[in-house]
Biotite code that builds the C-alpha atoms (Angstrom):
import biotite.structure as struc

atoms = struc.array([
    struc.Atom([20.198, 31.944, -12.229], chain_id="A", res_id=1, res_name="MET", atom_name="CA", element="C"),
    struc.Atom([19.554, 33.505, -8.840], chain_id="A", res_id=2, res_name="ILE", atom_name="CA", element="C"),
    struc.Atom([20.137, 37.238, -9.104], chain_id="A", res_id=3, res_name="ASP", atom_name="CA", element="C"),
    struc.Atom([21.436, 38.283, -5.672], chain_id="A", res_id=4, res_name="LEU", atom_name="CA", element="C"),
    struc.Atom([24.176, 40.826, -5.049], chain_id="A", res_id=5, res_name="LYS", atom_name="CA", element="C"),
    struc.Atom([25.105, 39.465, -1.618], chain_id="A", res_id=6, res_name="TYR", atom_name="CA", element="C"),
    struc.Atom([25.368, 35.988, -0.089], chain_id="A", res_id=7, res_name="SER", atom_name="CA", element="C"),
    struc.Atom([22.318, 34.536, 1.625], chain_id="A", res_id=8, res_name="LEU", atom_name="CA", element="C"),
    struc.Atom([21.754, 31.895, 4.298], chain_id="A", res_id=9, res_name="VAL", atom_name="CA", element="C"),
    struc.Atom([18.290, 30.330, 4.521], chain_id="A", res_id=10, res_name="ILE", atom_name="CA", element="C"),
    struc.Atom([17.517, 28.288, 7.624], chain_id="A", res_id=11, res_name="GLU", atom_name="CA", element="C"),
    struc.Atom([14.737, 25.721, 7.943], chain_id="A", res_id=12, res_name="ALA", atom_name="CA", element="C"),
    struc.Atom([12.958, 25.816, 11.296], chain_id="A", res_id=13, res_name="THR", atom_name="CA", element="C"),
    struc.Atom([11.024, 23.178, 13.210], chain_id="A", res_id=14, res_name="THR", atom_name="CA", element="C"),
    struc.Atom([7.888, 24.652, 11.599], chain_id="A", res_id=15, res_name="ASP", atom_name="CA", element="C"),
    struc.Atom([7.845, 23.277, 8.019], chain_id="A", res_id=16, res_name="PRO", atom_name="CA", element="C"),
    struc.Atom([6.137, 26.443, 6.758], chain_id="A", res_id=17, res_name="THR", atom_name="CA", element="C"),
    struc.Atom([8.618, 28.928, 8.195], chain_id="A", res_id=18, res_name="LEU", atom_name="CA", element="C"),
    struc.Atom([12.168, 29.736, 7.099], chain_id="A", res_id=19, res_name="PHE", atom_name="CA", element="C"),
    struc.Atom([14.508, 32.430, 8.350], chain_id="A", res_id=20, res_name="GLY", atom_name="CA", element="C"),
    struc.Atom([17.161, 34.124, 6.243], chain_id="A", res_id=21, res_name="PHE", atom_name="CA", element="C"),
    struc.Atom([20.045, 36.552, 6.606], chain_id="A", res_id=22, res_name="TYR", atom_name="CA", element="C"),
    struc.Atom([23.032, 37.817, 4.671], chain_id="A", res_id=23, res_name="SER", atom_name="CA", element="C"),
    struc.Atom([26.498, 37.417, 6.155], chain_id="A", res_id=24, res_name="PRO", atom_name="CA", element="C"),
    struc.Atom([27.563, 40.246, 3.810], chain_id="A", res_id=25, res_name="ASP", atom_name="CA", element="C"),
    struc.Atom([24.992, 42.827, 4.968], chain_id="A", res_id=26, res_name="LEU", atom_name="CA", element="C"),
    struc.Atom([24.965, 43.697, 8.648], chain_id="A", res_id=27, res_name="GLU", atom_name="CA", element="C"),
    struc.Atom([21.471, 43.636, 10.105], chain_id="A", res_id=28, res_name="GLY", atom_name="CA", element="C"),
    struc.Atom([19.748, 42.093, 7.085], chain_id="A", res_id=29, res_name="PHE", atom_name="CA", element="C"),
    struc.Atom([17.296, 39.346, 8.107], chain_id="A", res_id=30, res_name="THR", atom_name="CA", element="C"),
    struc.Atom([13.855, 38.133, 7.190], chain_id="A", res_id=31, res_name="GLY", atom_name="CA", element="C"),
    struc.Atom([11.398, 35.265, 7.170], chain_id="A", res_id=32, res_name="ILE", atom_name="CA", element="C"),
    struc.Atom([9.552, 33.402, 4.451], chain_id="A", res_id=33, res_name="GLY", atom_name="CA", element="C"),
    struc.Atom([7.147, 30.520, 4.002], chain_id="A", res_id=34, res_name="HIS", atom_name="CA", element="C"),
    struc.Atom([9.334, 28.589, 1.534], chain_id="A", res_id=35, res_name="SER", atom_name="CA", element="C"),
    struc.Atom([12.846, 28.666, 0.119], chain_id="A", res_id=36, res_name="VAL", atom_name="CA", element="C"),
    struc.Atom([11.484, 30.394, -2.982], chain_id="A", res_id=37, res_name="GLU", atom_name="CA", element="C"),
    struc.Atom([9.674, 32.966, -0.847], chain_id="A", res_id=38, res_name="ASP", atom_name="CA", element="C"),
    struc.Atom([12.919, 33.699, 1.009], chain_id="A", res_id=39, res_name="CYS", atom_name="CA", element="C"),
    struc.Atom([14.829, 34.153, -2.253], chain_id="A", res_id=40, res_name="LEU", atom_name="CA", element="C"),
    struc.Atom([12.191, 36.552, -3.575], chain_id="A", res_id=41, res_name="TYR", atom_name="CA", element="C"),
    struc.Atom([12.010, 38.565, -0.345], chain_id="A", res_id=42, res_name="LYS", atom_name="CA", element="C"),
    struc.Atom([15.809, 38.623, -0.024], chain_id="A", res_id=43, res_name="ALA", atom_name="CA", element="C"),
    struc.Atom([16.353, 39.966, -3.552], chain_id="A", res_id=44, res_name="LYS", atom_name="CA", element="C"),
    struc.Atom([14.117, 42.982, -2.992], chain_id="A", res_id=45, res_name="TRP", atom_name="CA", element="C"),
    struc.Atom([14.919, 43.329, 0.695], chain_id="A", res_id=46, res_name="GLY", atom_name="CA", element="C"),
    struc.Atom([18.658, 43.536, 0.035], chain_id="A", res_id=47, res_name="MET", atom_name="CA", element="C"),
    struc.Atom([18.122, 46.418, -2.366], chain_id="A", res_id=48, res_name="GLU", atom_name="CA", element="C"),
    struc.Atom([16.032, 48.295, 0.214], chain_id="A", res_id=49, res_name="GLU", atom_name="CA", element="C"),
    struc.Atom([18.530, 47.496, 2.981], chain_id="A", res_id=50, res_name="HIS", atom_name="CA", element="C"),
    struc.Atom([21.420, 48.896, 0.933], chain_id="A", res_id=51, res_name="VAL", atom_name="CA", element="C"),
    struc.Atom([19.490, 52.146, 0.402], chain_id="A", res_id=52, res_name="VAL", atom_name="CA", element="C"),
    struc.Atom([18.911, 52.435, 4.165], chain_id="A", res_id=53, res_name="LEU", atom_name="CA", element="C"),
    struc.Atom([22.579, 51.734, 4.845], chain_id="A", res_id=54, res_name="LEU", atom_name="CA", element="C"),
    struc.Atom([23.608, 54.406, 2.336], chain_id="A", res_id=55, res_name="GLN", atom_name="CA", element="C"),
    struc.Atom([21.399, 56.926, 4.113], chain_id="A", res_id=56, res_name="GLU", atom_name="CA", element="C"),
    struc.Atom([22.598, 56.086, 7.630], chain_id="A", res_id=57, res_name="ASN", atom_name="CA", element="C"),
    struc.Atom([26.151, 54.710, 7.420], chain_id="A", res_id=58, res_name="HIS", atom_name="CA", element="C"),
    struc.Atom([29.326, 56.061, 5.886], chain_id="A", res_id=59, res_name="PRO", atom_name="CA", element="C"),
    struc.Atom([30.235, 52.730, 4.281], chain_id="A", res_id=60, res_name="SER", atom_name="CA", element="C"),
    struc.Atom([28.162, 50.104, 2.515], chain_id="A", res_id=61, res_name="VAL", atom_name="CA", element="C"),
    struc.Atom([29.627, 46.726, 1.564], chain_id="A", res_id=62, res_name="PRO", atom_name="CA", element="C"),
    struc.Atom([30.396, 46.273, -2.104], chain_id="A", res_id=63, res_name="GLU", atom_name="CA", element="C"),
    struc.Atom([28.304, 43.620, -3.851], chain_id="A", res_id=64, res_name="PRO", atom_name="CA", element="C"),
    struc.Atom([29.796, 40.148, -3.572], chain_id="A", res_id=65, res_name="ASN", atom_name="CA", element="C"),
    struc.Atom([31.381, 39.099, -6.877], chain_id="A", res_id=66, res_name="ALA", atom_name="CA", element="C"),
    struc.Atom([30.435, 35.459, -6.189], chain_id="A", res_id=67, res_name="ASN", atom_name="CA", element="C"),
    struc.Atom([27.481, 35.400, -3.809], chain_id="A", res_id=68, res_name="PRO", atom_name="CA", element="C"),
    struc.Atom([26.395, 32.052, -2.426], chain_id="A", res_id=69, res_name="THR", atom_name="CA", element="C"),
    struc.Atom([23.070, 30.740, -1.202], chain_id="A", res_id=70, res_name="VAL", atom_name="CA", element="C"),
    struc.Atom([23.245, 28.245, 1.654], chain_id="A", res_id=71, res_name="VAL", atom_name="CA", element="C"),
    struc.Atom([20.185, 26.319, 2.810], chain_id="A", res_id=72, res_name="ILE", atom_name="CA", element="C"),
    struc.Atom([20.600, 24.670, 6.169], chain_id="A", res_id=73, res_name="GLN", atom_name="CA", element="C"),
    struc.Atom([18.766, 23.648, 9.310], chain_id="A", res_id=74, res_name="ASN", atom_name="CA", element="C"),
    struc.Atom([18.329, 26.326, 11.940], chain_id="A", res_id=75, res_name="GLU", atom_name="CA", element="C"),
    struc.Atom([21.295, 26.446, 14.279], chain_id="A", res_id=76, res_name="ARG", atom_name="CA", element="C"),
    struc.Atom([20.393, 25.315, 17.753], chain_id="A", res_id=77, res_name="ARG", atom_name="CA", element="C"),
    struc.Atom([21.844, 27.015, 20.791], chain_id="A", res_id=78, res_name="LEU", atom_name="CA", element="C"),
    struc.Atom([23.535, 24.880, 23.382], chain_id="A", res_id=79, res_name="GLU", atom_name="CA", element="C"),
    struc.Atom([21.767, 24.908, 26.775], chain_id="A", res_id=80, res_name="PRO", atom_name="CA", element="C"),
    struc.Atom([23.352, 27.239, 29.301], chain_id="A", res_id=81, res_name="ALA", atom_name="CA", element="C"),
    struc.Atom([25.389, 25.433, 31.925], chain_id="A", res_id=82, res_name="ALA", atom_name="CA", element="C"),
])
C-alpha cells in the first residue's frame, strides 16, 4: 500500500530518467525524481514537510484526502502560442 495523505500526479518527461510530480491537493507542492519509486518516496516525506510549512505560514491547511490517488501520466505539453 502506498502511504500518502494527499493525491499525487507523477509525469514522465522526454528524459527517461526524470519525472516531475505535484499534488493537486496541496498548493505549491512539486518535486522531481529519477523514477516513479523515487517520486513516491520523495512525495511521502515532502508532503509532510510541506504541511508543516503551510501550518506555519497559512491560516488553513487542507485536510488529508480520505481516498488519495496516484496518477502516472506523460508530461502535459503546452500548445504553441498563436
